[in-house]
C-alpha positions in Angstrom: 32.0 65.4 -0.6 28.1 64.0 -0.8 29.9 62.5 -4.4 32.4 60.9 -2.1 30.1 59.8 0.2 27.8 58.1 -1.9 30.5 56.6 -3.8 31.8 54.9 -0.5 28.1 53.7 0.2 27.7 51.8 -3.1 31.7 50.5 -2.9 30.7 49.3 0.2 27.5 48.0 -0.9 29.2 46.2 -3.9 31.9 44.8 -1.5 29.3 43.3 1.0 27.2 41.7 -2.1 30.3 40.0 -3.7 31.2 38.5 -0.2 27.8 37.2 -0.1 27.9 35.9 -3.7 30.9 33.9 -2.3 30.0 32.8 0.4 27.0 31.3 -1.7 29.1 29.7 -4.1 30.8 26.5 -3.2 34.6 26.5 -3.7 35.6 24.2 -5.7 36.3 20.2 -4.8 39.7 18.5 -5.2 38.8 15.7 -7.6 40.2 12.2 -7.5 40.1 9.6 -10.1 38.0 6.7 -9.2 37.6 4.3 -11.7 39.6 4.0 -15.3 39.8 1.3 -17.9 41.1 0.8 -21.4 38.2 0.4 -24.0 37.7 -3.1 -23.8 38.7 -5.7 -27.1 34.6 -6.4 -28.0 33.8 -2.6 -28.7 34.6 0.5 -30.8 34.4 4.5 -30.4 30.9 4.8 -32.2 30.9 8.7 -32.0 30.3 11.6 -29.4 26.8 11.6 -27.7 25.1 15.4 -28.2 25.7 17.6 -24.7 21.8 17.5 -24.1 21.3 13.9 -24.1 20.6 12.6 -21.2 21.8 10.2 -19.0 20.9 8.1 -16.0 22.9 7.4 -13.1 23.4 5.8 -10.1 26.0 6.3 -6.9 26.4 3.5 -4.5 26.5 4.8 -1.1 29.2 2.7 1.5 27.6 0.4 3.7 27.9 1.7 7.2 29.8 -1.5 8.3 30.5 -4.1 5.1 33.4 -6.1 7.1 31.5 -6.6 10.1 29.0 -8.2 7.8 31.1 -10.1 6.2 32.7 -11.6 9.0 29.3 -12.8 10.3 28.6 -14.2 6.9 31.3 -16.6 7.3 30.6 -17.1 11.1 26.8 -18.2 9.9 27.6 -20.6 7.1 30.8 -22.6 8.7 30.3 -25.6 9.9 31.6 -26.1 13.5 31.3 -22.2 14.4 28.9 -22.0 17.4 26.7 -19.1 15.1 26.8 -21.7 11.8 23.2 -21.8 10.9 22.1 -18.9 12.7 21.1 -16.8 9.6 20.3 -12.8 10.0 17.3 -11.3 8.6 16.5 -7.8 7.5 16.8 -5.7 10.4 20.3 -7.8 11.4 21.4 -7.4 7.8 20.3 -3.6 7.2 21.8 -2.5 10.5 25.2 -3.4 8.5 24.1 -2.1 4.7 22.4 0.7 5.5 24.0 3.7 4.5 25.5 6.2 7.6 22.9 9.5 7.4 26.8 11.1 7.1 26.9 9.1 3.9 23.6 10.0 2.7 24.5 14.2 3.7 27.7 14.4 2.0 27.0 12.9 -1.5 23.5 14.7 -1.2 25.2 17.9 -0.7 27.9 17.3 -3.5 25.0 16.9 -6.1 22.9 19.7 -4.5 26.0 21.8 -5.4 25.7 21.0 -9.0 22.3 21.5 -9.4 21.3 18.1 -8.9 18.4 17.8 -6.2 16.2 15.4 -8.1 17.3 12.4 -6.5 15.4 8.9 -6.1 16.6 6.3 -3.8 16.8 2.3 -4.9 18.0 -1.0 -3.5 17.4 -3.4 -0.7 18.8 -0.7 1.9 18.2 2.7 0.0 22.1 2.4 -0.3 21.9 3.7 -4.1 20.9 7.6 -5.3 19.7 8.2 -9.1 19.1 11.0 -10.4 19.0 11.5 -14.5 21.6 14.6 -16.2 22.6 15.8 -19.8 25.7 14.5 -20.5 27.5 17.7 -20.1 26.5 17.8 -16.4 27.7 14.3 -16.0 30.9 15.0 -17.8 31.3 18.1 -15.6 30.0 16.3 -12.3 32.8 13.4 -12.8 35.5 15.0 -14.8 34.5 12.6 -17.5 34.3 12.1 -21.1 31.3 10.2 -22.1 31.5 8.5 -25.6 29.4 6.1 -27.8 30.9 3.0 -28.2 29.1 -0.2 -30.4 30.0 -3.8 -29.7 31.8 -5.3 -32.5 29.9 -7.8 -34.0 26.9 -7.0 -32.1 23.3 -4.7 -31.7 24.5 -3.0 -28.8 25.5 0.3 -28.8 26.6 2.0 -25.1 27.3 5.3 -23.5 30.4 5.1 -21.5 33.4 7.3 -20.1 37.1 5.1 -19.3 37.4 7.1 -16.5 35.6 9.2 -14.5 36.6 11.2 -10.8 35.0 12.2 -7.7 35.4 14.1 -4.9 38.3 13.5 -2.6 37.0 14.2 0.3 33.4 11.2 -0.7 35.8 8.5 -1.6 34.7 6.9 2.1 31.0 7.8 1.0 30.8 6.6 -2.3 31.5 2.7 -3.7 31.3 3.6 -7.5 28.7 5.6 -10.0 27.2 3.3 -12.8 26.7 3.4 -15.8 30.2 4.8 -16.4 33.1 2.0 -17.1 31.6 -1.1 -17.5 30.9 -2.9 -20.8 28.8 -5.8 -19.7 27.8 -8.3 -22.0 25.2 -10.7 -20.0 24.9 -14.4 -22.1 23.4 -17.8 -21.7 24.2 -20.5 -22.0 24.7 -21.9 -25.6 25.1 -25.4 -27.5 27.7 -27.0 -27.7 29.8 -30.3 -28.7 31.5 -32.6 -25.5 34.6 -34.1 -25.2 34.3 -37.9 -24.8 36.8 -38.9 -22.3 35.9 -41.6 -19.2 35.3 -42.1 -15.0 32.9 -44.9 -14.5 29.8 -44.8 -12.1 30.9 -47.4 -9.8 27.9 -48.2 -8.2 25.4 -45.9 -9.7 22.7 -47.9 -12.0 22.2 -45.3 -15.1 19.8 -46.7 -18.5 22.1 -46.4 -21.5 19.6 -44.2 -22.7 20.9 -41.8 -20.8 23.6 -41.2 -22.6 21.6 -39.4 -25.2 18.7 -37.9 -23.3 18.8 -36.8 -19.9 15.4 -36.3 -18.2 14.6 -36.1 -14.7 14.8 -39.6 -14.2 18.2 -40.0 -15.4 19.4 -37.1 -12.9 17.7 -39.1 -10.3 19.3 -41.9 -10.8 22.9 -40.1 -11.6 22.8 -39.0 -7.9 20.5 -40.9 -5.9 17.9 -38.0 -5.9 14.7 -38.8 -4.2 11.5 -38.8 -5.9 9.2 -37.9 -3.5 9.0 -34.0 -3.8 9.5 -31.6 -1.1 6.8 -30.6 1.1 7.8 -28.0 3.1 6.0 -24.4 3.2 7.0 -21.9 0.2 8.1 -19.2 2.7 10.4 -21.7 4.3 11.9 -23.2 0.8 11.5 -21.0 -2.1 13.8 -22.4 -4.9 13.6 -19.1 -7.5 15.5 -19.0 -11.1 16.3 -15.4 -12.4 15.3 -14.5 -16.1 16.5 -12.3 -18.4 17.1 -11.5 -22.1 13.2 -11.8 -22.8 13.2 -15.2 -22.1 9.9 -16.5 -21.1 8.6 -19.7 -19.9 5.5 -21.1 -21.1 3.2 -22.8 -18.4 1.7 -25.1 -20.9 5.2 -26.4 -22.2 5.9 -27.1 -18.0 2.5 -29.0 -18.1 3.8 -31.2 -21.0 6.8 -31.8 -19.8 5.3 -32.5 -16.2 3.6 -35.1 -17.8 5.9 -36.6 -19.8 9.1 -36.7 -17.9 7.4 -36.4 -14.5 4.3 -38.2 -13.9 4.1 -38.9 -10.8 3.4 -34.4 -10.3 0.0 -33.7 -11.2 0.7 -31.7 -14.5 -1.5 -28.9 -12.7 1.9 -28.2 -10.7 3.0 -24.5 -11.6 4.6 -21.9 -11.0 4.8 -18.4 -9.0 6.2 -14.9 -10.7 7.7 -12.2 -9.1 8.7 -9.4 -11.7 11.5 -6.9 -10.9 12.5 -3.5 -12.7 9.6 -4.0 -15.9 10.3 -7.7 -15.6 7.3 -9.8 -18.0 6.6 -13.4 -18.5 3.7 -13.4 -21.3 1.9 -16.8 -21.8 1.5 -16.7 -25.2 2.3 -19.6 -28.2 5.5 -19.5 -29.9 6.9 -16.9 -27.1 8.6 -19.4 -24.8 12.6 -19.3 -24.5 14.9 -22.3 -24.6 16.7 -20.7 -21.7 13.9 -20.4 -19.4 11.6 -23.9 -20.2 15.0 -25.4 -19.3 15.6 -23.9 -16.0 11.8 -23.8 -14.9 11.4 -27.4 -16.2 14.4 -28.9 -14.2 13.8 -27.4 -10.9 10.6 -28.7 -11.0 12.0 -31.9 -10.2 11.9 -30.2 -6.4 8.0 -29.4 -6.7 8.6 -25.9 -5.2 10.1 -23.6 -8.4 9.9 -20.0 -8.5 9.9 -18.6 -11.9 11.4 -14.6 -10.6 12.4 -12.5 -13.3 15.2 -10.2 -11.3 17.9 -7.5 -13.0 18.8 -6.6 -8.8 18.0 -8.5 -5.7 16.1 -8.1 -2.5 17.0 -9.0 0.6 13.8 -9.3 2.9 12.6 -11.8 5.7 10.6 -14.3 2.8 14.5 -14.6 0.6 14.3 -17.9 -1.4 16.3 -20.3 0.2 17.9 -21.0 -3.3 18.4 -18.9 -6.5 19.8 -20.2 -9.8 20.8 -18.0 -12.6 22.4 -19.5 -15.5 23.5 -16.3 -17.0 27.3 -14.6 -17.0 29.3 -12.3 -17.7 33.4 -12.1 -18.6 34.6 -10.8 -15.5 36.8 -8.1 -17.1 33.7 -6.6 -19.0 32.9 -5.5 -15.5 35.3 -2.9 -13.3 36.5 -4.2 -10.2 34.1 -1.7 -8.4 31.3 -3.2 -9.7 32.0 -6.8 -9.6 32.5 -6.6 -6.2 29.9 -4.4 -5.2 28.2 -7.4 -6.7 29.3 -9.9 -5.1 28.5 -8.4 -1.4 24.9 -8.1 -2.6 25.8 -12.0 -2.7 27.0 -12.2 0.8 24.1 -10.3 2.4 22.1 -13.2 0.8 24.2 -16.1 2.0 24.2 -13.9 5.3 20.3 -14.3 5.0 20.1 -18.2 4.1 20.1 -17.8 0.5 22.2 -20.5 -1.7 23.6 -18.4 -4.9 24.0 -20.7 -7.4 25.5 -19.5 -11.3 26.3 -21.8 -14.3 29.9 -21.2 -15.0 29.6 -20.4 -18.5 30.2 -22.6 -21.8 33.5 -21.0 -23.5 36.0 -23.2 -21.5 38.9 -20.8 -20.2 38.4 -18.6 -23.0 34.8 -17.8 -20.8 32.8 -15.5 -23.4 36.1 -14.2 -26.2 36.7 -15.7 -29.0 39.6 -18.5 -29.8 41.9 -15.5 -30.2 42.3 -14.4 -26.4 46.2 -14.3 -25.4 44.9 -15.0 -21.6 42.6 -17.2 -19.7 39.1 -15.2 -19.6 37.4 -16.0 -15.7 33.5 -15.5 -15.7 31.8 -13.4 -13.4 29.5 -14.2 -11.0 31.1 -17.8 -10.5 34.3 -15.9 -9.2 32.9 -13.8 -6.7 33.3 -16.4 -3.3 29.8 -15.7 -2.3 28.3 -18.2 -5.0 28.3 -21.6 -5.7 29.4 -22.0 -9.4 28.4 -24.7 -11.2 30.0 -26.8 -13.9 29.3 -29.4 -16.3 29.3 -32.9 -17.1 28.6 -36.0 -19.7 28.1 -39.1 -20.5 29.4 -41.6 -22.5 30.6 -45.3 -23.0 34.2 -46.0 -22.7 36.2 -48.8 -24.5 34.8 -51.6 -22.1 31.2 -50.6 -23.0 30.0 -49.3 -19.5 28.8 -45.7 -19.5 30.9 -43.6 -17.8 30.4 -39.6 -16.5 33.1 -37.3 -17.7 33.8 -33.3 -17.8 32.3 -31.1 -21.1 34.9 -29.5 -22.4 32.5 -26.2 -22.6 32.9 -26.3 -19.5 33.8 -22.1 -18.6 36.3 -22.9 -15.5 39.6 -20.9 -14.1 40.8 -18.2 -11.8 39.4 -15.1 -10.8 41.7 -11.8 -11.7 39.7 -9.5 -9.1 39.2 -12.0 -6.4 41.7 -13.8 -4.2 41.6 -17.7 -3.2 38.6 -17.7 -0.3 40.2 -19.5 2.6 37.6 -22.5 2.4 39.1 -23.6 -0.8 42.7 -22.6 0.0 43.8 -26.6 0.1 41.7 -27.4 -2.7 43.6 -25.2 -5.0 47.0 -25.3 -3.3 47.0 -29.2 -4.6 45.9 -28.5 -7.8 48.2 -26.2 -8.5 50.9 -28.4 -7.4 49.9 -31.2 -10.0 49.3 -28.6 -12.4 53.7 -27.2 -12.2 54.5 -24.3 -14.6 51.7 -25.3 -17.4 50.1 -22.3 -18.9 51.9 -20.0 -16.1 51.2 -16.6 -17.2 47.9 -17.1 -18.4 46.0 -17.4 -15.5 46.1 -15.8 -11.8 46.8 -18.8 -9.3 46.1 -16.5 -6.6 42.3 -15.4 -7.6 39.4 -17.3 -6.3 39.0 -21.1 -8.5 35.8 -22.1 -10.5 33.5 -23.8 -10.5 32.8 -25.3 -7.4 30.5 -28.3 -8.2 29.2 -30.0 -11.4 26.5 -32.1 -12.6 25.8 -33.1 -15.9 25.0 -30.7 -18.7 24.0 -32.6 -21.9 21.6 -33.1 -24.1 19.2 -32.2 -21.5 15.4 -32.5 -23.0 12.7 -29.8 -22.6 9.2 -28.9 -24.1 8.9 -25.4 -25.6 6.4 -24.1 -28.0 3.9 -26.8 -26.9 0.1 -26.1 -28.4 -2.8 -28.1 -27.0 -3.7 -31.4 -28.7 -0.4 -31.4 -30.3 1.6 -34.6 -29.0 4.9 -32.5 -27.8 8.2 -32.7 -28.9 11.3 -32.8 -27.1 14.4 -30.8 -27.8 17.7 -31.3 -26.6 20.0 -28.9 -25.2 23.4 -28.5 -23.8 25.3 -25.8 -21.3 26.2 -25.3 -17.7 22.9 -23.3 -17.6 21.5 -27.3 -17.9 23.8 -28.3 -14.7 23.3 -24.8 -12.4 19.3 -25.6 -11.9 19.8 -29.4 -11.4 22.2 -28.7 -8.8 19.7 -26.1 -7.1 17.3 -28.9 -6.9 19.3 -31.0 -5.1 20.2 -28.5 -2.4 16.6 -27.4 -2.1 15.3 -31.0 -1.4 18.5 -31.1 1.1 16.8 -28.2 2.7 13.1 -29.4 2.6 15.2 -32.6 5.2 17.3 -30.1 7.3 14.2 -28.1 7.7 12.1 -31.7 8.6 14.6 -32.2 11.4 14.4 -28.8 12.9 17.3 -27.6 11.4 18.2 -24.7 9.6 18.5 -24.6 5.7 22.0 -24.3 4.5 22.2 -20.6 3.1 25.6 -20.1 1.5 27.2 -23.2 0.6 31.0 -23.3 0.3 32.4 -23.5 3.0 30.4 -26.6 4.2 30.8 -28.5 0.5 34.4 -28.0 0.8 34.5 -29.4 4.4 33.2 -32.6 3.1 34.5 -32.8 -0.1 34.1 -36.9 -0.1 30.5 -36.8 -1.0 30.9 -35.9 -4.7 31.4 -38.2 -7.5 35.5 -37.0 -8.5 35.6 -36.5 -12.3 39.3 -37.1 -13.1 39.5 -37.3 -17.0 38.7 -34.2 -19.6 39.3 -30.3 -19.4 37.7 -27.0 -21.0 39.6 -26.2 -24.2 40.0 -22.4 -25.5 42.8 -19.6 -26.2 44.4 -22.0 -28.4 44.9 -24.5 -25.5 43.8 -27.5 -24.5 42.5 -25.8 -20.5 42.7 -27.0 -17.5 43.0 -30.8 -16.7 40.3 -32.6 -15.0 42.1 -34.0 -11.7 41.6 -36.0 -8.3 39.7 -33.3 -5.9 39.4 -30.2 -6.5 39.8 -28.7 -10.4 38.9 -26.0 -12.5 37.1 -28.2 -15.1 34.4 -29.9 -12.4 35.0 -28.2 -9.3 34.6 -31.3 -6.3 32.5 -33.1 -9.1 29.1 -34.2 -9.2 26.5 -35.3 -6.0 25.8 -38.0 -4.1 22.6 -36.8 -2.8 22.5 -39.1 -0.1 25.6 -38.5 0.9 25.3 -34.8 0.9 22.6 -34.9 3.1 24.0 -37.1 5.5 27.0 -34.5 5.5 23.9 -31.9 6.1 22.1 -33.3 8.5 25.7 -33.4 10.7 27.2 -30.2 10.1 
């Protein structure tokens, strides 16, 4: 009996221990595929990483009220709305975007259950949770299969998965996990020949030398840009330029550029720098990049350029008035979730009063693909409805000997496969598609956001690069939509300066305003953007996916802004 009693005690104790252990081990969660895709054609499988290899992952947490912020962003950006121009400050934006305590707790609990406790937060509103784990843990956590993939014909190798899952009960709390299913290739503008078509310059007086060499003086003559620089303070009206891919802007080159092309501006004029995520901008001989030199030199037309190295975007009460970027991706390289997440950031910046401009890209309807593409390839971020996409034109002589402005064949343009046509361009896109008819049916998404929105000249821009002391600088000539975006950004910064002088707010998100005053643009009606074995889209009267609404007339654009 004593033996049996003792045995009963042991069994009872073991049962209690078993119950306690079971209670401390969370039950398995039901999982659901969150993102999946096919392997892009420009990458191939390169092998399986060691299970012990570590990977840095980030989880984008859902915002408290993104739909509410979107409504406000439309209201403050739409002429005629009672809230037009009443941009949000940091705290107002934060109230919409910061993840809720419930979201933070739910996702953190899941990670802790899987032994992941060393978490970091990032983003303007701590909306990203970061952690580092072995590949084996990442595969188990996300029901993924991380592999090594190499870029076809390129040097890069990425560790990615073609699908991943998250708990069903966390779908409302998790926007995406990064990097997982994206295969992003960031590219800057290339050099292309141009398609010589014609559209007369009407009343514009432009020297014939501008056909072979575009300088700040040529842009002033082409678009009526005033020669007097902007005057308002740095905090009120900053023009920021993004830099990536080890492209450096040399202050010595800018000094030489100003001395040669803008002698009315003191050559000592320079730019401020802001470094993000370990960015740098070394000032040393022969380290300048053509992209960086181009961007910074042509934004000095406004005398207020800020060279800003950004691999992420920060939102605070000193956000720039204008931000221009001359880099792009093929839209399909990003997953819809990642593209939408980035697009929401541009929306936030627009709501805060920042005009976001992107070069549309330099591959025609091929985007960054080769001529072997079987459907047109849109570029991102140009396809995001919250950015202003800038295409390119060029100057040439017509048969009558007149200098004319025309579409540049390299200009990327078309329609998004991810984002639908926004309301501000519904009428413009519908008119174009009606005229286009069945041409290229099936090669593009006729219900997608159309781009570019506007254009400026983008061919034969003169820059100074790798200048040396006491040696006369030798200008270099560059082409691409990466010429056009900083040029248009400079115009917007100057208009903001005039608005501030008149006691009005800066423009912020531009597109509802731009599409409300289409008559202020110089319409470009000839040319196309070939690619994918086709002639591409054709420029037509009104908006088109080659040159957008056309090129700017500064005086008319300013008048429209002052009366908006």
